[in-house]
C-alpha positions, 0 to 999 in steps of 0.5 A: 501508554507508549507508542509501539515501535514500528519496524522497518525494511531497508529500501534498496538504492535509497537512504530510507526505510519503509515501516512494515505497517501502513495506514491507508486513506484510499478506496472507502474514502474515495467512494464516500466522497464521490457518493455525496458526503458534504466536504465538511463531514468528509474532512472531519471523518478522515482527518480525525481518523488519521490523526488518531492513527498517528497518535496511536503509533502509525507513521506510514501514511498511504495516499494516491491521486486516485483517492482524492484525499490529498487535502484531508491527509495534508490537514491530518499531518498538520493537525497531528503536529508530528515532525515530518521527518517522523512520518513516511508518506506514500503517493501514487500517480494515476493517468487523468482518465482515472482521476479527472485531473489533467496532469502532463505526467508524474512530475506535474502530478507530484508537484500538485500532490505536494502542494495539496498535502502541504509537504515538500517531499515524498518518502515513496512515489509510485505509478498506481497502474501500468496501463498508462498510454498516450491515449489516456495519459498523453504519455506512455509507460516508459515516459511515465517511469522516466519522470518518476526516476527524475523525481527520485534523482531530484530528491522529490521522492526518496524512493520510487515504485509501482503498484499492480504491475504484472510480472511481464510488465515489470520485466519489460520495465527492467529492460529499459529503466535506469532504476528498478522499482524499489517497492511494488504494492500489490493485492496480497493475502493467503488467498492471493499469494501472487497477484500475477504468477511469480511476481512476489518471488521475482520482486524479492529476488531483486530486493524490491520491497513488496507491499500488500493491500487487502491483506485481511480479505480472508477475514471479510470479503473471502469468507468462508474459506479453508483458513477458517479451519485453522485460525481458531487454533492459531489465535488460541496458540498465540493469544492474538486475534485473527486480524493480528495473525493475518497481518503477522503472516504478511510481515513474516513473509517479508511484506509490508502490510497496508490496512485501515480502520476508523475505530481506535480499538481496531487501530490498537488491535492492528498495532498489536501485530508488532509484538509477536512473530509466527513460528515458521511452521505456522507461516508455512501452514497458512501458505499451504492452506491459503493456496487452496483458494483463489480470491482477488478483489481488485482488478480481477479481469485485468490479471486473469489474462496473466493466469491463463 
């Protein structure tokens, strides 16, 4: 069976494009590693999962300093034998308070990441969170972003971005940055269409690519919910699963979808999102019905202040 072709969105101010589906190597693997699985078991599980995903057609791999999975991701990239130029690799900087690593900032963290991954550049490098201070990182947010801009100018990162930034912080960044973030990764699904008020529309108005993590929350963590009443008709109409309908809604909103799975059948189901599109009326329907419920899984208290 031929691999599906993953469409891309062009990244502003960059010579690269970002695939609309990304395979995550994050939270569940960090938890497993921290809870005591042996190193050998962990490496085998994540490496095999990621190699399978790449063999099935995923070409966008998302990792981060915080996930503690650089070694495993690097081993999978090597084992897959896919040319580096055919992969899109994203990494993220976290201040030492969140990782236990003592880096002087994004430049040093990126260099360590490249070494651990066994690659010589990132397709996308991001700040994982905005709460970077001299107290927890030795540098402030302005200096952290300056270092990320340096990574872009030196070619270590082909594109640069941020994650989990409230709109107010993005506007502050805009007032002094040399380059606006090119990608913004946020929690995004029909029950959370703006991680902070207006952030998705603001980013898209400035041609900042929005990337969604936890896009499938309405099918898992956030059930029951109002979408349960319309999904059966949509799955019947398109001959697609609920997972595929949810991911397609994300992509049809012009947003990159980030997800993961350990099962080959599930990986193939996710990739099956690419061979159809939702009618605009159904995108609008999911927008409307989804807006009737608010659910935020990650950092809810951090963002509550911006919704008051």
